[in-house]
C-alpha positions in Angstrom: 42.1 -60.9 -36.0 40.4 -64.7 -35.6 40.6 -66.6 -32.7 39.5 -70.3 -32.0 35.6 -70.1 -32.4 36.8 -68.8 -36.2 39.2 -71.3 -36.9 37.6 -74.5 -35.6 33.6 -72.8 -38.0 36.2 -72.1 -40.8 37.0 -76.0 -40.7 33.2 -76.6 -40.9 32.4 -74.7 -43.6 34.7 -76.4 -45.2 33.5 -79.9 -44.5 30.2 -79.1 -45.2 31.0 -77.3 -48.5 30.5 -80.6 -50.1 26.7 -81.0 -48.4 25.4 -77.3 -49.7 26.6 -78.0 -53.3 24.6 -81.5 -53.2 21.8 -79.5 -51.2 21.5 -76.7 -54.2 21.6 -79.4 -56.8 18.5 -81.4 -55.4 16.6 -77.6 -54.7 17.3 -77.6 -58.7 16.7 -80.8 -60.0 13.5 -81.1 -57.3 12.1 -77.8 -55.5 12.4 -77.2 -52.0 9.7 -78.7 -51.4 10.6 -82.2 -52.4 14.4 -81.6 -51.3 14.1 -80.3 -47.7 12.7 -82.3 -46.2 15.1 -85.2 -47.0 18.8 -83.0 -45.9 21.0 -84.7 -43.4 21.1 -82.9 -40.6 23.5 -80.3 -38.8 23.0 -81.0 -34.9 20.5 -83.8 -32.8 18.3 -82.8 -31.9 17.6 -82.3 -27.9 15.2 -84.4 -25.6 11.8 -83.7 -25.3 11.6 -82.1 -21.9 8.3 -82.9 -19.5 6.4 -80.7 -21.0 4.5 -80.5 -24.8 6.0 -77.4 -25.8 3.1 -75.8 -27.2 4.6 -71.6 -27.5 5.8 -70.4 -30.7 9.0 -68.1 -30.6 9.3 -65.6 -33.3 12.3 -63.7 -31.8 14.6 -66.3 -31.9 18.7 -66.1 -33.5 20.6 -67.8 -35.3 24.1 -67.9 -36.4 25.2 -70.1 -39.6 28.8 -70.6 -39.3 29.6 -67.6 -41.8 28.7 -65.6 -39.9 30.1 -66.4 -36.8 33.6 -66.4 -39.0 32.5 -62.5 -40.1 31.5 -61.0 -36.5 34.5 -63.1 -35.0 36.8 -61.5 -37.2 35.1 -57.6 -37.2 34.9 -58.8 -33.2 31.3 -57.2 -33.4 28.6 -58.5 -31.6 27.5 -60.5 -28.6 29.7 -63.1 -27.3 26.9 -64.9 -26.6 26.7 -65.5 -30.6 29.7 -66.8 -31.0 28.6 -70.2 -29.1 25.6 -71.1 -31.1 25.1 -73.8 -32.9 21.1 -75.6 -33.5 21.2 -77.5 -30.6 21.6 -74.3 -28.2 18.8 -73.6 -29.9 16.9 -76.6 -29.0 18.2 -77.4 -25.8 16.4 -73.6 -25.2 12.9 -74.2 -26.5 12.6 -77.6 -24.9 14.0 -75.9 -21.0 11.5 -73.0 -22.0 8.5 -74.9 -23.6 8.4 -73.7 -27.4 7.4 -76.0 -29.6 8.6 -73.7 -32.7 11.1 -70.7 -33.3 11.0 -68.5 -36.4 14.7 -67.5 -36.9 16.0 -64.6 -38.5 19.7 -62.8 -38.3 20.6 -60.5 -35.4 22.8 -57.6 -35.2 25.3 -56.5 -36.7 23.6 -57.7 -39.7 25.5 -59.0 -42.7 25.9 -55.4 -44.3 29.8 -54.5 -43.5 30.5 -52.5 -46.7 30.7 -54.9 -49.5 27.8 -55.7 -51.7 29.5 -58.4 -53.6 29.9 -60.5 -50.3 26.8 -59.1 -48.5 25.2 -61.4 -51.8 27.1 -64.1 -50.6 26.4 -63.3 -47.1 22.9 -63.6 -47.0 22.4 -67.4 -49.4 24.7 -69.1 -47.2 22.2 -68.0 -44.4 19.3 -68.3 -46.0 20.5 -72.2 -47.1 21.5 -72.6 -43.5 18.4 -71.3 -42.4 16.0 -73.1 -44.8 18.4 -76.6 -44.0 17.4 -76.3 -40.3 13.7 -76.3 -41.3 14.0 -79.5 -43.0 16.0 -80.6 -40.3 13.8 -80.8 -37.7 10.4 -80.7 -38.8 8.3 -78.5 -36.9 11.2 -76.6 -34.4 12.4 -74.3 -36.3 10.8 -71.3 -39.0 12.9 -69.0 -40.9 13.1 -65.6 -41.5 15.1 -64.5 -44.5 17.8 -62.1 -44.6 18.0 -59.5 -47.4 21.7 -58.5 -49.1 19.9 -54.7 -48.3 21.2 -51.8 -49.4 21.4 -53.6 -52.5 17.7 -53.2 -54.0 18.6 -55.6 -57.4 20.3 -58.5 -55.1 17.2 -58.4 -52.4 14.3 -58.1 -55.3 16.3 -61.5 -56.1 16.7 -62.8 -52.9 12.8 -61.9 -52.2 12.5 -64.4 -55.1 14.5 -67.9 -54.0 13.8 -67.7 -50.2 10.4 -66.9 -50.8 9.5 -69.4 -53.2 12.8 -71.8 -53.4 14.1 -71.9 -50.0 10.4 -71.7 -49.3 10.9 -68.7 -46.0 7.8 -67.9 -43.8 9.2 -64.4 -44.7 11.8 -61.7 -44.8 14.3 -61.3 -41.7 14.8 -57.0 -42.4 17.5 -55.0 -39.9 15.6 -51.7 -38.8 18.1 -49.3 -41.1 21.3 -50.2 -43.7 23.3 -48.2 -44.7 22.4 -45.5 -42.9 18.6 -45.8 -44.9 15.8 -46.2 -43.0 12.7 -48.6 -44.1 10.3 -46.3 -45.3 13.6 -44.4 -47.5 12.4 -44.4 -50.7 15.9 -46.3 -51.8 14.2 -49.1 -51.0 10.9 -48.7 -51.8 11.1 -51.2 -55.1 11.8 -53.9 -52.2 8.7 -52.7 -49.9 6.5 -52.9 -52.9 7.4 -57.1 -53.9 6.9 -57.3 -50.6 3.8 -55.9 -50.6 3.1 -57.4 -53.8 3.5 -61.1 -52.0 2.3 -59.9 -48.2 5.3 -60.6 -46.9 5.4 -61.2 -43.5 8.8 -58.9 -42.6 10.3 -59.3 -38.8 11.9 -56.8 -37.9 15.1 -56.2 -35.4 17.1 -52.7 -34.2 20.3 -52.4 -35.4 22.1 -49.1 -34.5 25.3 -49.6 -32.3 27.9 -47.5 -31.0 30.3 -49.8 -28.9 32.0 -46.7 -27.7 28.8 -45.2 -26.3 27.7 -46.5 -22.7 23.9 -45.1 -23.7 24.1 -47.2 -26.8 21.5 -49.7 -24.6 19.0 -47.0 -24.8 19.5 -46.5 -29.0 17.9 -49.8 -29.6 15.5 -49.6 -28.3 15.0 -46.3 -30.0 16.0 -47.7 -34.2 12.8 -50.1 -34.3 11.4 -46.4 -33.4 13.0 -44.9 -36.0 12.0 -47.4 -38.8 8.0 -47.2 -37.4 8.4 -43.5 -37.7 10.2 -43.7 -41.2 7.5 -46.0 -42.3 4.9 -43.8 -41.4 6.3 -40.5 -43.1 7.0 -41.9 -46.3 3.5 -43.3 -46.2 5.1 -46.7 -47.4 2.4 -48.3 -44.7 -0.9 -47.4 -46.7 1.4 -47.8 -50.2 1.8 -51.1 -48.9 -0.8 -52.7 -46.2 -0.1 -56.3 -47.5 3.2 -56.6 -45.9 2.5 -57.9 -42.6 5.5 -56.2 -39.8 6.7 -57.7 -36.8 8.6 -55.3 -34.6 11.3 -56.6 -31.9 11.1 -55.8 -28.4 7.4 -54.3 -27.8 8.0 -52.3 -30.7 10.7 -50.1 -29.1 9.7 -46.8 -27.2 6.6 -47.1 -30.1 4.9 -46.8 -27.4 5.2 -44.4 -25.6 5.4 -41.5 -28.3 2.3 -41.7 -30.4 1.6 -38.6 -30.3 4.3 -37.6 -32.0 5.1 -40.1 -34.5 3.8 -38.4 -38.2 0.8 -38.1 -39.5 0.4 -36.2 -42.3 0.2 -38.5 -45.0 -2.1 -40.7 -43.0 -5.7 -41.4 -43.8 -6.8 -43.2 -40.9 -4.1 -41.9 -38.5 -1.4 -42.6 -36.8 -3.6 -45.3 -34.1 -5.3 -47.5 -36.9 -1.2 -47.5 -38.8 0.6 -48.7 -35.5 -2.2 -50.9 -35.1 -1.6 -53.2 -37.6 2.3 -54.3 -36.7 2.7 -57.2 -35.0 4.7 -56.9 -32.1 6.7 -59.2 -30.3 7.2 -59.1 -26.4 11.5 -60.0 -25.8 12.3 -57.4 -23.3 8.4 -55.9 -23.4 7.5 -57.8 -20.0 8.2 -56.1 -17.2 6.1 -54.2 -15.1 6.5 -50.5 -16.9 6.3 -52.0 -19.9 3.2 -53.7 -20.4 0.5 -51.2 -19.0 1.5 -48.8 -22.1 2.3 -51.6 -24.6 -1.0 -53.3 -24.2 -3.4 -50.0 -23.8 -1.8 -49.6 -27.4 -1.3 -53.2 -29.1 -4.7 -54.9 -30.0 -4.3 -58.8 -27.7 -3.8 -60.5 -32.1 -0.8 -58.5 -32.7 0.7 -59.5 -29.7 3.2 -62.2 -30.5 5.6 -64.3 -28.3 9.8 -63.1 -28.4 12.2 -64.1 -26.7 15.7 -62.8 -28.2 17.2 -65.9 -28.0 19.5 -67.3 -27.4 20.4 -63.8 -25.5 19.9 -64.4 -21.8 17.6 -61.7 -21.8 15.3 -63.8 -23.5 14.3 -67.3 -21.5 11.2 -67.9 -22.0 9.7 -69.0 -19.0 11.1 -65.7 -17.8 8.9 -64.1 -20.8 6.0 -65.8 -19.7 6.6 -65.4 -16.3 6.5 -61.8 -16.8 3.6 -62.3 -19.3 1.8 -64.0 -16.5 2.1 -61.3 -14.1 2.5 -58.2 -14.9 -0.4 -58.1 -18.1 -3.7 -58.2 -16.0 -4.0 -60.9 -19.4 -6.9 -64.3 -19.0 -5.8 -67.7 -19.2 -7.2 -66.9 -23.5 -5.2 -64.4 -23.4 -2.3 -65.5 -22.7 -2.5 -68.7 -24.3 -3.2 -66.5 -28.0 -0.1 -64.8 -27.4 1.8 -67.4 -26.6 0.7 -69.7 -29.4 -2.8 -68.9 -31.3 -1.9 -65.5 -32.9 1.7 -66.8 -34.0 -0.8 -69.6 -36.0 -2.9 -67.5 -37.3 -0.1 -65.3 -38.8 1.6 -68.3 -40.2 -1.3 -71.2 -40.6 2.4 -73.6 -41.7 2.8 -73.7 -37.9 -1.4 -75.7 -37.0 1.1 -79.0 -37.7 4.2 -78.2 -35.1 4.6 -79.8 -32.2 
């Protein structure tokens, strides 16, 4: 049942309809590179903080109005997401010294069982994200959503997101319709992403709101999708995909001995160390030592899980400083330089 938030966002969508048509017309005539820098703003840029922002946050969520409408109607997702606007992100970024946030869709994802509706929602979310990138130069990057489990539609969306919208990569949930990312059904998508040497940002999705133990399922869901990529040798077949795993890889650092290895000529550890891992929820004194023992510093990326309360940038930075035993240069690499190596487009950001 819709509440006042859904009605408010519905009204906003009506107001934006003409703008979206104008946006698409411009894309067709001029291409994204020409038209996006001149798109109209959705929100006013936040006031600059007293310290020049420098961090790059690869785990930062955005919640377009159409996505809010869907989760409100189904009473799903974290309630904090329903209050999101671009200004919420900008304020958190300025407060936490974040120069650029790479935005992606979070739980519950955009698949609700209707393929046509999912295709539409993916396109709307991706166009909204591209407009955010254009409206706030240097402040945002986009990991575009895919309408999986619809493989054909996902191949079309990869083309549109990367070639027209100039997205920085694709944001994928750990599973779609109970199939993990290494499932053979998704092989054409993975092959295309490999051909493009794409960045794939992974985020867990499994949610059972009736289960009080659900909170531990999230980390485990990332581990399941990694095991799936190893078991099917997708990582061997598609070596040019740059995967970023949310939340420090979930429980990956602790179950390396149980990961499937039969189809990995170079071994499990080699493949696990080729993934990138973000620091959201991966900065406490019990976790960091194991995380650091597995993951090479150049493959650790700063992530916060904003706008959710567990992911404030200063808390993450403090946890890494206090608990990681990292040198100053290693911390600088984690907070910024490693992301620049992966995303060179951001070198001109604040």
